[in-house]
C-alpha positions in Angstrom: -59.5 13.5 -27.3 -60.4 11.3 -24.2 -59.3 8.3 -26.2 -55.8 9.7 -26.6 -55.6 10.7 -23.0 -56.4 7.2 -21.9 -53.5 5.9 -23.9 -51.1 8.6 -22.8 -51.6 8.0 -19.1 -50.5 4.3 -19.2 -47.6 5.3 -21.4 -46.3 7.8 -18.8 -46.7 5.2 -16.1 -44.5 2.8 -18.1 -41.9 5.5 -18.7 -41.7 6.4 -15.0 -41.5 2.7 -14.0 -38.7 2.2 -16.5 -36.7 5.1 -15.2 -37.1 3.9 -11.6 -35.9 0.4 -12.6 -32.9 1.9 -14.4 -32.0 3.9 -11.4 -32.3 0.9 -9.1 -30.2 -1.3 -11.4 -27.5 1.3 -11.8 -28.1 1.7 -15.5 -27.4 5.0 -17.2 -30.2 7.6 -17.1 -30.6 11.2 -18.1 -30.7 12.2 -14.5 -27.4 13.1 -12.9 -25.9 13.8 -9.5 -22.4 14.4 -8.2 -20.0 13.3 -5.5 -17.3 15.1 -3.4 -14.1 13.1 -2.9 -12.0 13.2 0.2 -8.6 11.5 0.0 -6.3 10.8 3.0 -3.3 8.6 3.8 -1.5 7.5 6.9 1.8 8.9 8.0 3.7 5.7 8.6 7.5 5.9 8.2 10.2 3.5 9.4 10.8 5.3 12.7 7.1 6.1 13.5 4.4 3.7 14.5 1.4 6.0 14.3 -1.2 5.3 11.7 -3.3 8.4 12.0 -4.8 9.5 8.8 -4.1 12.9 7.3 -5.1 14.9 4.3 -2.8 14.8 1.3 -0.3 17.6 0.8 -0.4 19.7 -2.4 2.5 17.6 -3.8 0.8 14.4 -3.0 -2.4 15.5 -4.7 -0.4 15.7 -7.9 1.0 12.2 -7.4 -2.0 10.2 -6.3 -4.0 8.8 -9.2 -7.7 8.1 -8.9 -10.1 5.9 -10.8 -13.9 5.5 -10.9 -15.9 2.4 -11.7 -19.5 1.5 -11.6 -20.4 -2.2 -11.0 -16.9 -3.1 -12.2 -17.0 -1.0 -15.4 -14.4 1.7 -15.8 -15.8 5.3 -15.9 -12.5 7.0 -15.8 -9.1 6.1 -14.5 -5.6 7.3 -13.5 -6.5 11.0 -13.1 -4.3 12.9 -10.6 -6.3 13.8 -7.6 -5.5 17.5 -8.1 -6.8 17.4 -11.7 -10.3 15.9 -11.0 -12.9 18.4 -12.2 -16.5 19.0 -11.4 -17.5 17.4 -14.7 -15.6 14.2 -13.6 -17.6 14.1 -10.4 -21.0 14.5 -12.2 -22.3 11.1 -13.1 -25.6 9.4 -14.1 -27.9 8.4 -11.3 -27.2 4.8 -10.3 -25.6 2.6 -7.7 -22.4 0.5 -7.5 -20.0 3.4 -7.9 -16.5 2.8 -6.4 -13.5 5.2 -6.2 -9.9 3.8 -5.9 -6.7 5.7 -5.4 -3.0 4.9 -5.3 0.3 6.7 -5.0 1.9 4.6 -7.7 1.3 1.4 -9.7 2.4 -1.9 -8.3 5.1 -2.2 -11.0 6.5 1.2 -10.1 6.5 0.2 -6.4 9.2 -2.4 -7.0 11.1 -0.8 -10.0 11.6 2.8 -8.6 14.9 4.0 -7.0 17.1 1.7 -9.1 15.2 -1.4 -8.2 14.9 -0.7 -4.5 11.3 0.2 -4.9 9.2 2.7 -3.1 6.3 2.8 -0.6 2.9 2.4 -2.3 -0.3 3.6 -0.8 -3.6 2.2 -2.1 -7.2 2.7 -1.0 -10.8 2.1 -2.2 -14.1 3.6 -1.2 -17.2 1.7 -0.1 -19.8 1.3 -2.9 -21.9 4.4 -3.2 -25.0 5.7 -5.1 -25.4 8.8 -7.3 -28.7 10.4 -6.6 -30.5 12.9 -8.8 -29.7 16.5 -7.9 -27.7 15.4 -4.8 -24.0 15.6 -3.8 -22.7 12.4 -2.2 -19.7 12.6 0.1 -17.1 9.9 -0.7 -13.9 9.2 1.3 -10.9 7.0 0.5 -8.4 6.2 3.1 -5.1 5.0 1.5 -2.9 2.6 3.4 0.5 1.2 2.7 -0.1 -1.7 0.2 3.4 -3.2 0.0 6.1 -4.1 2.6 9.5 -2.7 3.4 12.7 -4.4 4.6 15.8 -2.8 6.0 18.8 -4.0 8.1 20.7 -2.5 11.0 24.1 -3.8 12.1 24.9 -3.2 15.8 28.3 -1.7 16.8 29.1 -4.9 18.7 28.7 -6.7 15.3 30.6 -4.3 13.1 33.5 -4.0 15.6 33.9 -7.8 15.6 33.4 -8.5 11.9 35.9 -6.0 10.7 36.6 -7.8 7.4 33.1 -7.0 6.0 29.5 -8.0 6.4 26.3 -7.9 4.3 22.7 -9.1 4.1 21.6 -10.0 0.6 18.0 -10.9 -0.4 17.0 -13.6 -2.9 16.4 -10.9 -5.5 20.0 -9.8 -5.2 19.4 -6.6 -3.2 22.1 -6.1 -0.6 20.8 -4.3 2.4 23.1 -1.8 4.0 23.0 0.4 7.0 23.2 4.1 6.5 23.4 6.4 9.5 21.6 9.2 7.6 18.6 7.2 6.5 18.4 4.5 9.2 18.8 1.8 6.6 18.3 1.3 2.9 14.7 0.1 2.6 13.8 -2.5 0.0 10.1 -2.6 -1.0 8.2 -5.7 -2.0 4.7 -6.1 -3.5 2.6 -8.5 -1.4 0.4 -11.0 -3.2 -3.0 -12.4 -2.0 -2.7 -13.6 1.6 -1.0 -10.4 2.8 2.4 -12.0 3.3 5.5 -12.7 1.2 8.5 -14.9 2.0 12.0 -13.4 1.4 15.2 -15.5 1.7 18.1 -13.7 3.3 21.8 -14.5 3.2 24.0 -12.9 5.9 27.7 -12.9 5.3 30.3 -11.7 7.7 34.1 -12.1 8.2 36.1 -11.4 11.3 39.5 -12.3 9.8 39.6 -15.9 10.9 39.6 -18.7 8.3 36.3 -18.9 6.6 33.3 -16.6 6.4 30.2 -16.8 8.4 27.1 -17.7 6.3 23.6 -17.5 7.7 20.5 -18.2 5.6 17.1 -17.1 6.9 13.6 -17.0 5.5 11.7 -13.9 6.6 8.0 -13.3 6.2 7.0 -9.8 5.2 3.6 -8.4 6.1 1.5 -6.0 4.0 1.6 -2.5 5.4 4.6 -2.9 7.6 8.3 -2.2 7.5 10.5 -5.0 8.9 13.7 -4.0 10.5 16.4 -6.7 10.8 18.8 -6.0 13.7 22.1 -7.9 13.5 24.3 -7.9 16.6 26.9 -10.0 18.4 25.5 -11.6 21.5 26.7 -10.2 24.8 25.3 -13.1 26.9 26.6 -16.1 25.0 30.2 -16.1 23.9 30.7 -17.3 20.3 27.1 -16.4 19.3 25.4 -13.7 17.3 21.8 -12.6 17.5 19.5 -11.7 14.6 16.7 -9.6 15.9 13.6 -9.1 13.8 11.3 -6.1 14.5 7.9 -6.2 12.8 6.4 -2.7 12.7 2.8 -3.4 11.8 -0.4 -2.1 13.1 1.3 -0.8 16.3 2.5 -4.3 17.2 6.2 -4.7 17.7 7.4 -8.3 18.0 10.9 -9.5 18.5 12.5 -12.7 17.4 16.1 -13.8 17.9 18.2 -16.7 16.5 21.6 -17.7 18.0 24.2 -18.7 15.4 27.5 -20.3 16.5 30.7 -18.5 15.4 33.7 -20.4 14.1 36.8 -20.4 16.2 
């Protein structure tokens, strides 16, 4: 009997060591823990510059989809936040878990609303561990992941260019001012580098021979809505101003360009 005990003790030690190693390396084990997920988003709109985080509304909880990975491997994905169950949140002990959430996919962000796109929120948690018998609190703060562009024509401009005016982007979206919505917003996905160049063509006619054409490259920044203000200059006769407002991280910058008008 003592002979068997001597062999059993080293075997138990090896098993315990193997379990500890598996836990440290994030490998699946029979032990499990859980996590509690808190999801929030900012409240940025075109007219508001605040970026204070807030909890999702009931409607948003049905829209935001959530995914879970461990060390880059998918555990589950695209589950509406409101539908996440306790079973979904119970996982094997290990490390390298990451939760990501988004309000829509990147393709939907540009294709929605008849091609005008929609605002897309995206966020990702820090890497966290699942510990045996413990509940880990995890938070994901979702921020605007794309960029918006809208245009506003000043009354001084519209009263002068009575024959028509427009701003068209290089993807054939014509930006128009709407008094009820403060502008039609076109949304763009932003690639690596956090900026995207958009080419604009401004056309306007005041009734004299020819039409005013202005071409302009505009840099859009991730997480912001750029408002293009078009107005006739009051200080310089025969000029118009294009004012660019960048609404990004509380900073508002102005840029103007003077364009000669034809006689």
